[in-house]
C-alpha positions in Angstrom: -15.5 -54.5 53.7 -12.8 -56.0 56.0 -9.4 -54.3 56.7 -6.5 -56.5 55.9 -3.9 -54.5 57.9 -4.6 -52.3 60.9 -2.1 -49.9 62.4 -2.4 -47.7 65.5 -0.6 -44.9 67.2 0.2 -41.3 66.2 1.4 -40.5 62.7 5.0 -39.3 62.5 6.7 -37.0 60.1 7.5 -38.6 56.7 5.2 -41.5 57.3 3.6 -42.9 54.2 0.2 -44.5 54.0 -1.2 -46.6 51.1 -5.0 -47.2 51.3 -6.3 -49.6 48.7 -8.8 -52.2 47.9 -7.7 -55.8 48.3 -7.0 -56.4 44.6 -3.7 -54.4 45.0 -2.3 -57.4 47.0 -2.7 -59.5 43.9 0.0 -57.5 42.2 2.2 -56.4 45.1 3.1 -57.9 48.5 3.2 -55.7 51.6 7.0 -55.9 51.5 7.1 -54.8 47.8 4.8 -51.9 48.7 7.2 -50.8 51.4 10.2 -50.9 49.0 8.2 -49.1 46.3 7.3 -46.2 48.7 10.8 -45.9 50.0 12.4 -45.8 46.6 9.8 -43.8 44.6 8.8 -41.3 47.3 6.1 -38.9 45.9 6.1 -40.9 42.7 5.0 -44.1 44.5 1.5 -44.0 43.2 2.6 -43.8 39.6 4.9 -46.8 40.2 2.0 -48.8 41.7 -0.3 -47.8 38.9 2.3 -49.0 36.3 2.5 -52.4 38.2 -1.3 -52.8 38.3 -1.5 -52.0 34.6 1.1 -54.6 33.7 -0.8 -57.2 35.8 -4.1 -56.1 34.3 -5.5 -55.5 37.8 -7.8 -52.7 39.0 -7.7 -51.1 42.4 -8.7 -47.9 44.2 -5.6 -46.3 45.8 -5.1 -43.4 48.2 -1.6 -42.2 49.1 -1.1 -40.1 52.2 2.2 -38.4 53.1 2.9 -36.7 56.4 5.0 -33.5 56.0 8.0 -32.7 58.2 7.2 -29.6 60.3 10.9 -28.7 60.2 11.2 -28.6 56.4 12.9 -25.7 54.8 11.0 -22.7 53.3 11.8 -23.8 49.8 10.1 -27.2 50.4 7.1 -25.4 51.9 6.5 -23.6 48.6 5.8 -27.0 46.8 2.4 -27.3 45.2 0.9 -28.9 48.4 2.0 -30.2 51.8 -0.2 -33.2 51.4 -0.8 -35.1 48.2 -4.0 -37.0 47.7 -4.3 -38.9 44.5 -7.6 -40.4 43.5 -8.5 -42.4 40.5 -10.7 -40.5 38.0 -10.5 -37.1 39.8 -11.1 -34.2 37.4 -8.1 -32.3 36.4 -9.6 -28.8 37.2 -10.4 -29.7 40.8 -6.9 -31.1 41.4 -5.2 -27.9 40.1 -7.5 -25.7 42.2 -6.9 -27.8 45.3 -3.1 -27.6 44.7 -3.2 -23.8 44.3 -5.3 -23.4 47.5 -2.9 -25.7 49.4 0.0 -23.6 48.2 -1.6 -20.3 49.3 -2.7 -21.8 52.7 0.7 -23.5 53.3 2.7 -20.4 52.6 0.2 -18.1 54.4 0.2 -20.1 57.5 4.0 -19.9 57.7 4.0 -16.1 57.6 3.4 -14.0 60.8 1.2 -11.4 59.2 1.1 -9.2 62.3 4.9 -9.1 62.4 5.1 -8.5 58.7 2.6 -5.6 58.7 4.3 -4.1 61.8 7.4 -3.6 59.7 5.6 -1.2 57.5 6.6 2.4 58.3 3.7 4.2 59.9 3.5 7.9 59.1 2.6 10.4 61.8 2.3 10.0 65.5 -0.3 9.8 68.3 -3.8 8.9 67.5 -3.2 8.5 63.8 -0.4 6.0 64.5 -2.6 4.1 66.9 -5.4 3.9 64.4 -3.1 2.6 61.7 -1.7 0.0 64.1 -5.2 -1.1 64.9 -5.9 -1.4 61.1 -2.8 -3.5 60.7 -3.8 -5.9 63.5 -7.3 -6.3 62.1 -5.9 -6.9 58.6 -3.5 -9.5 59.9 -6.3 -11.3 61.7 -8.5 -11.3 58.6 -5.7 -12.8 56.5 -5.0 -15.5 59.0 -8.7 -16.3 59.2 -9.0 -16.5 55.5 -6.0 -18.8 55.1 -7.3 -21.0 57.9 -10.7 -21.3 56.2 -9.0 -22.8 53.1 -8.3 -26.0 55.2 -11.5 -26.0 57.2 -13.9 -28.6 55.7 -17.0 -26.5 56.5 -15.7 -23.0 55.5 -13.3 -23.8 52.7 -16.0 -23.5 50.0 -16.6 -19.9 51.1 -12.9 -19.2 51.2 -12.6 -20.6 47.6 -15.4 -18.4 46.4 -13.8 -15.4 48.0 -10.5 -16.3 46.3 -12.3 -16.5 42.9 -14.1 -13.3 43.6 -10.8 -11.6 44.4 -9.2 -12.8 41.2 -12.2 -11.6 39.2 -12.0 -8.2 40.9 -8.3 -7.9 40.1 -9.0 -8.8 36.5 -11.8 -6.1 36.4 -9.5 -3.5 37.8 -6.8 -4.3 35.3 -9.3 -4.1 32.4 -10.6 -0.8 33.6 -7.1 0.7 33.8 -6.3 -0.6 30.3 -9.6 0.9 28.9 -8.9 4.2 30.6 -5.4 4.3 29.0 -6.9 3.5 25.6 -9.6 6.1 26.0 -7.0 8.7 26.9 -4.9 7.8 23.9 -8.0 7.9 21.6 -8.9 11.3 23.0 -5.4 12.5 22.2 -5.6 11.1 18.7 -9.0 12.7 18.2 -7.6 16.1 19.2 -4.7 15.7 16.7 -7.0 14.7 13.9 -9.4 17.5 14.6 -6.5 19.9 14.4 -5.4 18.4 11.0 -9.0 18.8 9.6 -9.0 22.4 10.8 -5.6 23.1 9.1 -6.9 21.5 5.8 -9.9 23.9 5.8 -7.5 26.8 6.4 -5.3 25.6 3.5 -8.3 25.6 1.2 -9.1 29.1 2.1 -5.5 30.2 1.7 -5.2 28.5 -1.7 -8.3 30.3 -3.0 -6.9 33.7 -1.9 -3.6 32.9 -3.7 -5.5 32.0 -6.8 -7.4 35.3 -6.7 -4.1 37.1 -6.3 -2.8 35.4 -9.5 -0.2 33.2 -7.7 -1.4 29.8 -9.1 1.9 28.1 -8.4 1.7 28.9 -4.7 -1.9 27.9 -4.6 -1.1 24.5 -6.1 1.7 24.0 -3.4 -0.8 24.8 -0.7 -3.3 22.3 -2.1 -0.6 19.6 -2.2 0.1 20.2 1.5 -3.6 20.0 2.3 -3.9 16.7 0.4 -1.0 15.2 2.3 -2.7 16.2 5.6 -6.0 14.7 4.4 -4.2 11.4 3.6 -2.8 11.4 7.2 -6.3 11.5 8.5 -7.4 8.8 6.1 -4.5 6.5 7.1 -5.2 6.9 10.8 -5.9 3.5 12.5 -8.5 5.1 14.7 -10.9 5.7 11.8 -11.9 9.1 13.2 -12.8 11.9 10.8 -12.5 9.5 7.8 -15.7 10.8 6.3 -14.6 14.4 6.7 -11.2 13.5 5.1 -12.9 11.9 2.1 -15.1 15.1 1.6 -12.0 17.3 2.0 -10.0 15.2 -0.6 -12.9 15.6 -3.0 -13.0 19.4 -2.4 -9.2 19.6 -2.9 -9.5 17.7 -6.2 -12.4 19.9 -7.4 -10.5 23.1 -6.4 -7.4 21.9 -8.1 -9.3 21.1 -11.3 -11.1 24.4 -11.2 -7.8 26.3 -10.6 -5.8 24.4 -13.3 -8.7 24.3 -15.8 -8.9 20.5 -15.8 -12.0 19.4 -17.8 -13.2 15.9 -16.8 -16.7 16.0 -18.1 -15.6 16.0 -21.7 -17.6 13.7 -23.9 -15.7 13.3 -27.2 -17.7 12.7 -30.3 -17.0 9.4 -32.1 -15.8 10.3 -35.5 -15.0 6.9 -37.0 -15.2 3.3 -35.8 -12.2 1.4 -37.2 -13.3 -1.9 -35.8 -16.3 -1.8 -38.3 -13.7 -2.4 -41.0 -11.5 -4.8 -39.1 -12.9 -6.2 -35.8 -9.5 -7.1 -34.3 -7.7 -3.9 -35.4 -5.2 -2.4 -32.9 -4.5 1.1 -34.3 -1.0 2.6 -33.7 -1.0 6.0 -35.3 -3.0 8.8 -36.9 -1.9 11.1 -39.9 -4.1 14.2 -40.4 -4.7 15.3 -44.0 -6.4 18.3 -45.6 -10.3 18.5 -45.7 -10.7 16.6 -42.5 -9.4 13.2 -43.8 -7.1 10.8 -42.0 -4.8 7.9 -42.6 -4.8 5.4 -39.7 -2.2 2.6 -39.5 -1.7 -0.5 -37.4 1.5 -2.5 -37.4 1.2 -3.4 -41.1 -1.9 -2.0 -42.8 -3.2 1.5 -43.8 -6.8 2.7 -43.5 -8.2 5.9 -45.0 -10.9 7.7 -43.0 -13.2 10.2 -44.8 -16.6 11.5 -43.7 -16.9 8.9 -41.0 -16.2 6.2 -43.5 -13.3 3.7 -43.1 -11.7 2.4 -46.3 -8.7 0.4 -47.3 -6.9 -2.0 -45.1 -4.0 -2.3 -47.6 -0.7 -3.9 -46.6 2.2 -1.4 -46.6 5.2 -3.5 -47.2 5.7 -7.2 -47.0 6.3 -8.5 -43.4 7.9 -5.3 -42.1 6.2 -3.6 -39.2 5.4 0.2 -39.1 7.2 2.2 -36.4 5.9 5.7 -37.3 4.2 7.6 -40.1 3.9 11.3 -41.2 2.4 13.4 -43.9 4.8 15.1 -46.4 2.7 18.0 -47.7 5.3 19.4 -50.1 5.4 16.1 -52.1 1.8 15.1 -51.3 2.9 11.8 -49.9 2.9 9.8 -46.7 6.2 8.6 -45.3 6.5 5.5 -43.0 9.5 4.3 -41.0 9.5 0.4 -40.7 11.4 -2.2 -38.7 13.3 -3.3 -41.8 15.4 -0.2 -41.3 13.8 1.4 -44.3 11.6 4.3 -45.3 8.5 3.7 -47.4 6.5 6.4 -49.2 2.9 6.2 -50.5 2.2 8.6 -53.3 -1.1 8.5 -55.3 -1.8 5.0 -54.0 1.6 3.7 -55.1 4.0 2.3 -52.5 7.8 2.9 -53.0 10.7 1.9 -50.8 13.0 5.0 -50.8 16.7 5.0 -51.0 19.3 7.2 -49.3 22.7 8.3 -50.7 24.2 7.2 -47.4 26.2 4.0 -48.0 25.3 2.8 -44.5 21.6 3.0 -45.3 18.9 4.5 -43.1 19.5 5.2 -39.4 17.3 3.4 -36.8 14.9 5.8 -35.3 11.8 6.1 -33.0 10.0 9.0 -34.6 9.9 10.8 -38.0 8.7 14.3 -38.9 8.8 16.4 -42.1 9.4 20.1 -42.6 9.7 21.9 -45.9 11.6 19.4 -48.1 13.4 17.6 -45.3 12.7 14.4 -43.4 13.8 14.3 -39.8 14.5 11.0 -37.9 14.8 11.1 -34.1 17.4 8.5 -33.0 17.4 8.4 -29.1 20.1 5.7 -28.9 22.5 8.0 -30.8 21.2 11.1 -29.0 20.8 12.8 -32.4 18.3 14.0 -34.9 19.2 13.2 -38.5 18.1 15.5 -41.3 17.5 14.0 -44.9 16.8 16.1 -47.9 14.2 14.8 -50.3 15.5 14.7 -53.8 13.7 13.6 -57.0 13.3 9.9 -56.3 15.6 9.4 -53.3 17.0 11.1 -50.2 20.4 12.6 -49.7 22.9 11.6 -47.1 21.9 12.5 -43.4 23.1 15.5 -41.6 23.4 15.6 -37.8 21.0 18.3 -36.7 21.6 18.4 -33.0 24.6 20.4 -31.9 24.6 20.8 -28.1 21.4 19.3 -26.8 21.2 16.3 -24.5 18.7 14.0 -26.1 19.0 11.2 -23.5 15.5 9.7 -23.1 14.0 11.4 -26.1 10.4 10.2 -26.8 8.8 12.3 -29.6 9.2 15.5 -31.5 7.3 18.2 -33.4 8.7 20.7 -36.0 7.3 24.1 -36.9 10.6 25.8 -37.7 12.4 25.0 -34.4 12.5 21.3 -33.3 10.7 20.6 -30.0 11.6 17.3 -28.4 9.7 15.6 -25.5 12.1 13.8 -23.1 11.9 11.4 -20.3 13.8 13.2 -17.5 14.2 10.0 -15.5 16.4 8.5 -18.2 19.4 10.4 -16.7 18.0 10.7 -13.1 16.1 7.9 -11.4 14.8 10.4 -8.8 12.7 12.0 -11.6 10.7 8.8 -12.4 8.1 9.4 -15.1 8.8 13.1 -15.3 9.0 14.9 -18.6 10.7 18.0 -20.0 10.8 19.7 -23.4 14.0 20.7 -25.3 13.9 23.3 -28.1 16.5 23.2 -30.9 16.9 26.0 -33.4 19.4 25.4 -36.2 20.6 22.5 -34.0 21.4 24.6 -31.0 19.6 24.4 -27.6 17.3 27.3 -26.9 15.5 28.4 -23.7 12.1 26.8 -23.2 9.8 27.1 -20.2 6.2 26.4 -19.4 4.9 28.9 -16.9 2.1 28.1 -14.4 2.5 24.4 -15.2 0.9 22.4 -12.4 3.2 19.9 -10.6 3.3 16.6 -12.5 1.1 17.9 -15.4 3.4 16.4 -18.0 4.2 13.2 -16.1 3.5 10.2 -18.3 3.1 12.1 -21.5 4.5 10.3 -24.6 3.7 12.6 -27.6 4.1 16.3 -28.4 2.1 18.0 -31.2 2.1 21.5 -32.7 0.0 22.2 -35.8 1.4 25.6 -36.9 4.3 28.0 -36.0 1.9 30.1 -33.9 -0.3 27.3 -32.6 -0.6 25.7 -29.2 1.4 22.7 -27.9 -0.5 19.5 -27.1 0.9 16.7 -25.0 -0.7 13.3 -24.9 -0.7 11.0 -21.8 -1.7 7.6 -23.3 -2.2 5.8 -20.0 -3.9 8.6 -18.1 -6.1 9.5 -21.2 -5.1 13.2 -20.8 -4.3 16.0 -23.2 -2.3 18.9 -21.8 -2.5 22.2 -23.7 0.0 25.1 -23.5 0.5 28.2 -25.6 3.1 28.9 -28.3 6.5 29.8 -26.8 7.1 33.0 -28.8 10.5 34.7 -29.1 11.3 34.5 -25.4 10.9 30.8 -25.2 8.1 30.9 -22.5 5.0 28.9 -23.1 2.0 29.3 -20.8 -0.1 26.5 -19.4 -3.7 26.6 -20.5 -5.8 23.6 -19.6 -6.1 19.8 -19.6 -8.7 17.4 -21.1 -9.2 14.1 -19.2 -11.3 11.5 -21.0 -12.7 9.6 -18.1 -15.3 7.8 -20.2 -15.1 4.1 -20.1 -15.8 3.9 -23.8 -12.4 5.5 -24.5 -9.5 3.1 -24.5 -5.8 3.7 -24.2 -4.9 6.7 -26.4 -2.4 6.1 -29.2 -2.1 9.4 -31.1 -3.5 12.9 -31.6 -3.9 15.5 -34.3 -5.1 19.2 -34.2 -6.2 21.2 -37.2 -4.2 24.3 -38.1 -6.6 26.9 -36.5 -6.6 25.0 -33.1 -10.4 24.5 -33.3 -10.7 20.7 -33.1 -8.7 18.0 -31.5 -8.7 14.4 -32.7 -7.5 11.5 -30.6 -7.1 7.8 -31.5 -7.4 4.7 -29.4 -7.2 1.0 -30.5 -10.6 1.0 -32.3 -11.9 4.6 -32.8 -11.2 8.2 -33.7 -12.7 10.8 -31.4 -13.2 14.6 -32.0 -13.2 17.3 -29.3 -14.4 20.9 -30.0 -11.7 23.1 -28.5 -13.8 26.2 -28.8 -16.4 24.9 -26.4 -13.9 24.8 -23.4 
């Protein structure tokens, strides 16, 4: 290979050198190269490459730039004091070389001995002399290392030391982070262990309160224990999660035992309504003497006797059934329909009954009978209307409620006094899904309490039932498939919580209605397709 241009003499500051194969001169003359370097400066190579590309020429180019020794400190911190651009050089090697150049360039400009001498040296005498000796040695080592970065023979070793130093720094940071996380994890473990210990103590305390007869306080303690167990379960660390699950199960079992909640009840199937009509969706249940029943869906009536389902007769035209009830004094069944009418079935004959009220029947959500009267619960009017049954019609309605707030009324039962189940959240959104019972006697509100009632026991209930004046109260939770039982309220207006039945079996669907015989010996519940019987004396 022959050299086209030969120069001699020492290189001066800011001199520019372009080394190239001869094909470069096909695209640019020496004069054009001089102009390009003067105008483009450090971007000269890019400008030359653009010209070669436009001329479709290929050349190997090296650009050398001599740095000015008197440049400012800001210029010295540029990526490198010398730029070498090569065609097809790997990007990783170029960046590492630039980083090494930056470290070496800055490092060589610092007088490390002077810098380290500015550090305040504690103590005097021999200790001060030894520290000064250490500073001098450290400064020499740093200068040697930075010098090695430029040395052709020792730069590989210097680069490896630089990489090893970076790896060591990363390892130190990782160890510090892990130690911090470990400390935090140990602290969390200690806190969770304390919670587990508190939960066990709460279980023991609740059991002692139960033995002392303070069931309400025992329930409160169990609620607190369950909240603590949930805190352990929700911990992101995952520690003591198995213990928390076991504790939650123990709390649930203890609460069920204390509150007499029976979950292993297997009700007996008394009648399969879908055998008569496969797509039946039962709505209500009317109990009759001798263990017979009338079941109704939205339009048809079915008679159930000795496990046999009969009928399927349409009640009245296109009207839908809202509620139905037995009327023992007149040996008939009474139904409230969507047509704002009352229909009676007597001896198999269906009759649409009239009222002496010129405005017709009031719109209601529930009907009950007592003696010779028909009662209609009208939640929208916050009233209970009382109709007297005459020979072939009903008299005008009388407003039964005097001073009770029937906002959110859901259902009622009558055994002398009128007991109304209400949705407490209807007037207070803070009591969502909560229930309360109002007692009316001669239309006036009476005192009514349920003692020892577990928190939330009546939540979600939709129906109230009482078979006889001295019988128990039964509350039906349709969605939860629960029946809550409390005693008669007596003269003082205090009922006592007894127990709950929870029908966890998958064969039992959403409960629609319930009925209990007069001696409180057997409970019947209805879902969409079947009637079930539960022996109350067995629990």
